[in-house]
C-alpha positions as CSV (number, residue, x, y, z in Angstrom):
1,M,172.5,73.4,-192.8
2,I,174.5,75.7,-190.6
3,I,176.1,78.4,-192.7
4,I,178.7,81.0,-191.4
5,G,178.9,84.1,-193.5
6,I,182.0,86.3,-193.3
7,D,182.6,89.9,-194.2
8,P,186.4,90.2,-194.2
9,G,188.4,93.1,-192.7
10,L,191.5,93.8,-190.7
11,A,190.0,95.9,-187.8
12,T,186.5,94.5,-188.0
13,I,185.4,91.1,-189.4
14,G,181.7,90.6,-189.6
15,F,180.2,87.1,-189.0
16,G,176.7,85.8,-189.3
17,V,175.6,82.2,-188.3
18,I,172.4,80.9,-189.7
19,D,170.5,77.6,-189.9
20,Y,168.8,77.0,-193.2
21,T,166.6,73.9,-193.0
22,G,163.6,73.1,-195.1
23,G,163.7,76.4,-196.8
24,R,163.5,78.3,-193.5
25,F,166.0,80.6,-191.9
26,R,166.9,80.7,-188.2
27,T,169.6,83.2,-187.0
28,L,171.9,81.6,-184.5
29,D,174.4,84.4,-183.9
30,Y,176.0,87.4,-185.5
31,G,178.6,90.1,-184.6
32,V,182.1,91.1,-185.2
33,L,185.6,89.9,-184.5
34,T,188.0,92.8,-183.9
35,T,191.7,93.5,-183.7
36,P,193.2,96.4,-181.8
37,A,194.4,99.4,-183.8
38,H,198.1,100.3,-183.6
39,T,199.0,96.6,-183.3
40,P,201.5,95.2,-185.8
41,V,199.7,93.5,-188.7
42,P,201.2,90.0,-188.0
43,E,199.8,90.1,-184.5
44,R,196.4,91.2,-185.9
45,L,196.4,88.3,-188.4
46,E,197.3,85.8,-185.7
47,K,194.3,87.1,-183.6
48,I,192.0,86.9,-186.6
49,F,193.1,83.3,-187.3
50,S,192.6,82.3,-183.6
51,D,189.2,84.0,-183.3
52,A,187.9,82.6,-186.6
53,T,189.1,79.1,-185.7
54,A,187.3,79.4,-182.4
55,L,184.1,80.7,-184.1
56,F,184.2,77.8,-186.6
57,A,184.8,75.2,-183.9
58,K,181.9,76.6,-181.8
59,Y,179.3,76.4,-184.6
60,R,180.7,73.5,-186.6
61,P,179.2,74.8,-189.9
62,D,178.2,72.8,-192.9
63,A,179.4,75.7,-195.2
64,I,181.4,78.9,-194.8
65,S,180.6,81.7,-197.3
66,M,182.8,84.8,-197.6
67,E,182.5,88.0,-199.5
68,E,185.1,88.7,-202.1
69,L,187.0,91.9,-201.9
70,Y,186.2,94.8,-204.2
71,F,188.5,97.7,-204.7
72,S,187.3,100.6,-206.8
73,K,190.0,103.2,-206.0
74,N,192.9,102.8,-203.7
75,I,194.2,99.2,-203.7
76,T,197.1,100.1,-201.3
77,T,194.7,100.4,-198.3
78,G,193.1,97.1,-199.3
79,I,196.3,95.1,-199.1
80,P,196.1,94.5,-195.3
81,V,192.4,93.6,-195.7
82,A,193.4,91.1,-198.4
83,E,196.0,89.6,-196.0
84,A,193.3,89.3,-193.3
85,R,191.0,87.7,-195.9
86,G,193.7,85.2,-196.7
87,V,194.0,84.2,-193.0
88,L,190.2,83.9,-192.8
89,L,190.2,81.6,-195.9
90,L,193.0,79.5,-194.3
91,A,191.0,79.1,-191.0
92,A,187.9,78.2,-193.0
93,Q,189.7,75.7,-195.2
94,K,191.1,74.0,-192.1
95,T,187.5,73.2,-191.0
96,G,187.2,70.7,-193.8
97,V,183.8,72.0,-194.9
98,G,183.0,73.8,-198.2
99,V,184.2,77.3,-198.5
100,Y,182.3,79.5,-200.9
101,E,183.0,83.0,-202.2
102,Y,180.6,85.6,-203.6
103,N,181.3,89.0,-204.9
104,P,179.1,92.0,-203.7
105,A,176.9,92.0,-206.9
106,E,176.2,88.2,-206.4
107,V,175.1,88.8,-202.8
108,K,172.9,91.7,-203.8
109,Q,171.3,89.6,-206.6
110,A,170.7,86.7,-204.2
111,I,169.1,88.9,-201.5
112,V,167.3,91.6,-203.4
113,G,167.1,90.2,-206.9
114,Y,169.1,93.1,-208.4
115,G,172.9,93.1,-208.5
116,K,173.2,96.8,-208.2
117,A,170.9,97.2,-205.2
118,E,171.6,99.8,-202.6
119,K,173.2,98.7,-199.3
120,K,170.1,99.7,-197.3
121,Q,167.9,97.5,-199.5
122,V,170.2,94.5,-198.9
123,M,170.2,95.1,-195.2
124,E,166.5,95.5,-195.0
125,M,165.8,92.4,-197.1
126,T,168.3,90.4,-195.0
127,R,166.5,91.5,-191.8
128,M,163.1,90.5,-193.3
129,L,164.3,87.1,-194.6
130,L,165.8,86.3,-191.2
131,R,162.7,87.6,-189.4
132,L,164.7,89.9,-187.2
133,N,163.0,92.7,-185.2
134,E,165.9,95.2,-185.8
135,M,168.6,95.7,-188.3
136,P,171.7,93.8,-187.4
137,R,174.5,96.0,-186.1
138,P,177.2,96.8,-186.9
139,D,177.0,96.9,-190.7
140,D,179.8,94.3,-190.9
141,A,177.6,91.8,-189.1
142,A,174.6,92.6,-191.4
143,D,176.8,92.1,-194.4
144,A,178.0,88.7,-193.1
145,L,174.4,87.6,-192.6
146,A,173.7,88.6,-196.1
147,V,176.6,86.5,-197.4
148,A,175.3,83.5,-195.4
149,V,171.7,84.0,-196.8
150,C,173.2,84.4,-200.3
151,H,174.9,81.0,-199.9
152,A,171.6,79.4,-198.6
153,H,169.8,80.7,-201.7
154,C,172.5,79.6,-204.1
155,S,173.3,76.2,-202.5
156,G,170.1,74.6,-203.7
157,S,170.8,75.5,-207.3
158,L,174.5,75.6,-207.4
159,N,174.7,73.6,-210.7
160,V,172.4,76.1,-212.4
161,F,174.1,79.0,-210.7
162,E,177.5,77.9,-212.0
163,M,176.2,77.3,-215.5
164,N,174.6,80.7,-215.7
165,R,177.1,82.8,-213.8
166,G,180.4,81.1,-214.6
167,A,182.8,81.4,-211.7
168,A,180.2,83.0,-209.4
169,R,180.4,80.3,-206.9
170,R,183.8,78.7,-206.2
171,N,184.4,75.9,-203.8
172,I,188.0,76.6,-202.8
173,R,188.5,73.3,-201.1
């Protein structure tokens, strides 16, 4: 199963592409999609849509998993990120494959086994699970790989996961 994980953003969008077959992980690609600063938001959103569409077409995933946004303080700065996330969801939806969303605590739980784990713990465990020699950089790419691994772990037990966690996994198709 090819899974693309997405860490949404406006300036930097992390992506991670993994193959999860027979309970084993293989990293296919990871990195970031970027938009230039000081560019009008509509142009940035168009670039995000175009780049995400090309990424999805290149890897033809079986599933796309995306991290939900979490705002603890200033939601105003999060509005453009939310707009970018909406564009990413649209591009993902147009692939015709399942699109799944996970909040940060669910990703941490699936990777480390503790929903309040530190970011460093999540990154290191993701590196170990994917058998990578180095920590994926930048952090947005590492986060996207973690979201992809989260879906791989949860996809085998989605029915149990849904019963135990309520709306933890949502197929938005």
